VEXDREN-2710 file (C-alpha; in Angstrom, 1 decimal):
% VEXDREN-2710
k/r/px/py/pz
1/MET/-5.5/-7.1/-12.6
2/GLY/-9.6/-6.7/-12.2
3/GLN/-9.8/-8.8/-9.0
4/LEU/-6.4/-7.0/-7.7
5/ILE/-7.9/-3.6/-7.0
6/GLY/-11.3/-5.1/-6.0
7/VAL/-9.4/-7.0/-3.1
8/HIS/-7.0/-3.7/-2.2
9/VAL/-10.2/-1.5/-2.7
10/ALA/-11.9/-4.3/-0.8
11/MET/-9.1/-5.1/2.6
12/ILE/-8.6/-1.2/2.9
13/ALA/-12.2/0.2/3.1
14/LEU/-12.9/-3.1/5.7
15/ALA/-9.8/-1.5/7.7
16/THR/-10.8/1.6/7.7
17/LEU/-14.6/1.2/8.6
18/THR/-12.8/-0.9/11.5
19/VAL/-11.1/2.0/12.6
20/LEU/-13.7/4.9/12.5
21/GLY/-15.9/2.0/14.4
22/ARG/-13.5/2.2/17.0
23/LEU/-12.3/5.3/17.4
24/PHE/-16.5/7.0/17.6
25/VAL/-16.5/4.3/20.3
26/ARG/-13.6/5.6/21.6
27/LEU/-15.0/9.0/21.5
28/THR/-18.5/8.7/22.6
29/SER/-18.2/5.9/25.8
30/THR/-14.9/7.8/26.8
31/LYS/-14.3/11.4/28.5
32/SER/-10.6/11.2/28.1
33/GLY/-10.7/10.9/24.0
34/LEU/-8.2/9.5/22.1
35/GLY/-5.1/8.2/23.5
36/GLY/-1.5/7.2/22.0
37/ASP/-2.8/3.4/21.0
38/ASP/-5.8/5.6/19.1
39/ILE/-3.5/8.1/17.2
40/THR/-0.6/5.4/16.6
41/ILE/-3.4/3.7/14.3
42/LEU/-4.7/6.4/12.4
43/ILE/-0.6/6.4/11.4
44/SER/-0.8/2.9/10.5
45/LEU/-3.9/3.1/8.7
46/ALA/-2.7/6.3/6.8
47/LEU/0.9/4.5/5.5
48/THR/-1.1/1.1/4.7
49/ILE/-3.8/3.5/2.5
50/ALA/0.0/5.1/1.1
51/PHE/1.9/1.8/0.8
52/VAL/-1.3/0.2/-1.3
53/THR/-1.6/2.8/-3.2
54/ILE/2.3/3.1/-4.8
55/ASN/2.0/-0.1/-5.3
56/LEU/-0.9/-0.6/-6.8
57/TYR/-0.1/2.9/-8.9
58/ARG/3.8/0.9/-10.0
59/THR/1.3/-2.7/-10.6
60/LEU/-0.9/-1.0/-13.4
61/THR/2.0/1.4/-15.0
62/PHE/4.9/-1.5/-14.4
63/HIS/3.1/-3.4/-17.2
64/ARG/2.9/-0.6/-20.2
65/HIS/7.0/0.1/-19.9
66/ARG/9.5/-2.3/-21.7
67/VAL/11.4/-3.1/-19.4
68/ALA/15.5/-4.3/-20.2
69/ALA/16.7/-7.2/-18.6
70/PHE/20.0/-8.4/-18.7
71/THR/21.8/-11.3/-17.0
72/ILE/25.6/-10.9/-16.3
73/ALA/27.0/-12.9/-19.4
74/GLN/25.3/-10.9/-21.5
75/LEU/26.4/-7.8/-20.5
76/SER/30.2/-9.0/-20.2
77/ILE/29.3/-10.6/-24.2
78/HIS/28.0/-7.4/-25.3
79/HIS/31.3/-5.5/-22.8
80/ARG/33.8/-7.4/-24.7
81/ALA/32.2/-6.8/-28.1
82/CYS/32.3/-2.9/-28.0
END
């Protein structure tokens, strides 16, 4: 489980540093500022961070709860017995 968290954190950190580096270069080298592509990259990064956070939370909390999984055959047998 620790490796999963480490990989996710490392990839998010790498993506964030890459986007910040691009934005820094873009803001310092051009007078026009940020363009539509830069805004799209920021939105994409934010959605990626949200997606990874939700998946990590779901993965880490899923093992705490016992989930009952029944097949259709088991459910139909239970239904007939009632």
